[in-house]
C-alpha positions in Angstrom: 0.0 0.0 0.0 2.8 2.4 0.9 4.5 1.8 -2.5 1.2 2.5 -4.3 0.9 5.9 -2.5 4.5 6.8 -3.2 4.1 5.8 -6.9 1.0 7.9 -7.3 2.7 10.9 -5.6 5.7 10.6 -8.0 3.4 10.3 -11.0 1.3 13.4 -9.9 4.5 15.4 -9.5 5.7 14.4 -13.0 2.3 15.3 -14.6 2.3 18.7 -12.9 5.8 19.5 -14.1 4.8 20.1 -17.7 4.9 23.8 -18.5 7.2 26.7 -19.3 10.7 25.7 -18.3 9.6 22.2 -17.1 9.6 19.4 -19.7 7.4 19.8 -22.7 6.0 23.3 -22.6 4.0 23.9 -25.8 2.7 22.7 -29.1 2.6 24.9 -32.2 0.4 24.3 -35.2 0.5 26.1 -38.6 -3.0 27.5 -39.1 -4.7 29.6 -41.9 -6.8 31.4 -39.2 -4.9 31.4 -35.9 -7.2 33.9 -34.3 -10.2 31.5 -34.8 -8.0 28.7 -33.3 -7.3 30.9 -30.2 -11.1 31.7 -29.9 -11.8 28.0 -30.0 -9.1 27.2 -27.4 -10.5 29.9 -25.0 -14.1 28.8 -25.5 -13.7 25.0 -25.1 -10.6 24.5 -23.0 -9.5 25.9 -19.6 -7.0 28.4 -21.2 -6.0 32.0 -21.0 -4.6 34.2 -23.8 -0.8 34.6 -23.8 0.9 37.8 -24.7 4.2 37.8 -26.6 6.4 40.8 -25.7 7.5 41.4 -29.3 3.9 41.7 -30.7 1.6 44.7 -31.3 -1.2 42.9 -29.5 -2.2 39.3 -28.6 -2.6 38.3 -32.3 -0.3 40.4 -34.5 3.4 40.3 -34.6 5.8 41.7 -37.2 6.3 38.3 -38.8 3.1 36.4 -38.2 -0.5 36.3 -37.1 -0.9 34.1 -34.1 -3.2 32.7 -31.6 -1.3 31.9 -28.4 -2.9 30.6 -25.2 -1.8 28.5 -22.3 -3.6 26.2 -20.0 -4.6 27.5 -16.6 -2.2 26.1 -14.0 -3.4 25.4 -10.5 -1.7 24.1 -7.4 -3.0 21.4 -5.1 -3.8 24.0 -2.4 -6.0 26.0 -4.8 -3.7 29.0 -4.6 -2.9 30.8 -7.9 0.5 30.0 -9.3 3.3 32.6 -9.0 3.5 35.3 -11.7 5.1 34.0 -14.8 4.4 30.3 -13.9 2.0 29.4 -16.7 0.7 26.1 -18.0 1.1 24.2 -21.3 1.2 26.5 -24.4 -1.1 26.0 -27.3 0.0 28.1 -30.3 -1.5 28.5 -33.7 0.7 30.5 -36.2 0.3 31.8 -39.7 3.7 33.0 -40.6 3.6 34.2 -44.2 6.9 36.2 -43.6 8.8 32.9 -44.0 7.1 31.1 -46.8 8.1 27.5 -47.5 7.1 25.8 -50.7 4.5 26.8 -53.3 1.3 26.3 -51.3 -0.1 28.5 -48.6 -1.2 27.1 -45.3 -4.9 27.3 -46.4 -4.1 25.3 -49.5 
């Protein structure tokens, strides 16, 4: 029984360690309409919009249109995480500044 409890505690700690600076921190998709993707993420998933410091606003940067969100990260004692400690990133990007190949993302 003790080994079961220890194993579950270790697995819970490993699962909670996925985020910025800890393990796998994001997934990025190429998208023809990243703003619509961001809207879907925030509507149907427990996420918050993520601001990128080099951008004009949450969706427009000099080299791309993007929809960046991150999952809400909670601690076991229900306290909010420290500032800057965010969850797993879900990013949708349409970067026409660096085209690759003859087809657009929409094609």
